[in-house]
N, C-alpha and C positions, 0 to 999 in steps of 0.2 A: 504494500499500499504506500501511496505517496503522501497520504494525509496523516496528520498527527492524531494520536488516539485521544488525547485530552485537550480540552479547551483551557488555555492559560489566560489569566488576566493580562491586560495591556501592560507591557513593560516587565513582565515576569520572566525570569530565566528558565531555560529548559533543563538546566542541570541544578542539582542541589548544591548548596554552599557548604562550607566546612562545618558551620554551626548545626545545620540540619543533619549532616552525616555523623555528628558527634553522638547523637542518641543511638543510632544503629551500632556504632563502634563500641560504645560503653555496654550496651545490652548484649551484643554479640560476645564480647570478652567475658562478661559475667557468666553467660550461659556456657561458653567454652571452658572456663575455669571450673564451673560446677561439674560439668561432665567429666573433665580430666581428674578433678579431685575425687569424685565419686568412684571412678575406676581405680585410682591410686589407693583410696581408702579400702576398697574391696580387696585389692591385692594385699595390702598391709594387714587387714583384718583376718584374711584367710591364712596368711603367713604366721601371725602371732597366735592364732588359735588352732594351729594344725595338730597339736597334741590333745585337744579336747574332743570329746564325742559330740555329735550333732545334738544339740539341746537348746533350750531357750536361752540360757546364759551365753552360749557361743553365738547364737543368732543376734542377740542384743549387742554383744561386744562388736560384732562385725558391722551391724547397722550403725552403731555409735561412730565407728571409724569412718564409715562412708559419709555420714552427715558432717562430721568434723572436718574431714579433708575436703569435702565438697564446698563447704562454706569458706574454709580458709583460702582455697584457690580461687573461688569466685570473688571474694573480697580483694585478694591481691591483684588479680588481672583487671577487675573492675576499677580499682584505684589507679592502676597504671593507665588504663584507657581514659579515665577522667582527667588525669594530669596531662596526657598527651593531647587530648581534645582541647582542653582549656588553653594550653600553651599555643596550640595551632590557631585557635580563634583569636587570641590576643595578638599573636604575631601578624596574622592576616589583617586585622583591624589597624594595627600600628603601621604596617608597611603599605596598606591600601592596595595590595595586589595579591593574587593567588598564583603561586608557582611552587616548584619543587624545593626551593630554599626554605619555605615555611615548614614543609614536612620534615626536612632534615634538621632544622633548628628545633622544632617541637620534640622530635625524637631524642635529640642530643640533650636538651634541657631535662626531659623526663628521665633519661638514663642517669644523668649527673645527680639529679635530686634523689633518685632511688638509691644510687650507690652511696651518696653522702649519708643517708640514714642507716647505712650498714646492712642493707638487705642482700647485697651481692658480694 
């Protein structure tokens, strides 16, 4: 088709800006972190309880590991995505243009702040 699918208001951009994409980035990172953390928690839970017989205490211990690790990773990746997105929006508004330099600067600042807090 040669026509657009959506009707846009006059003067509106056809692409999303960095601020609009920030919500997708943060949410996606939280969900990815939760999924990775849950799988990691399952692995750790099964490893730590391998000498126990299948029973309620073992199931509860595994479930606790899954939820703890899921929340930990979701929080960590969500926080990093929030920092990255905030730096990106601030840099874009300050420079008044959108290019790859904004992305590089936002990633660098996020990494520096994360490392400064002793996480890496």
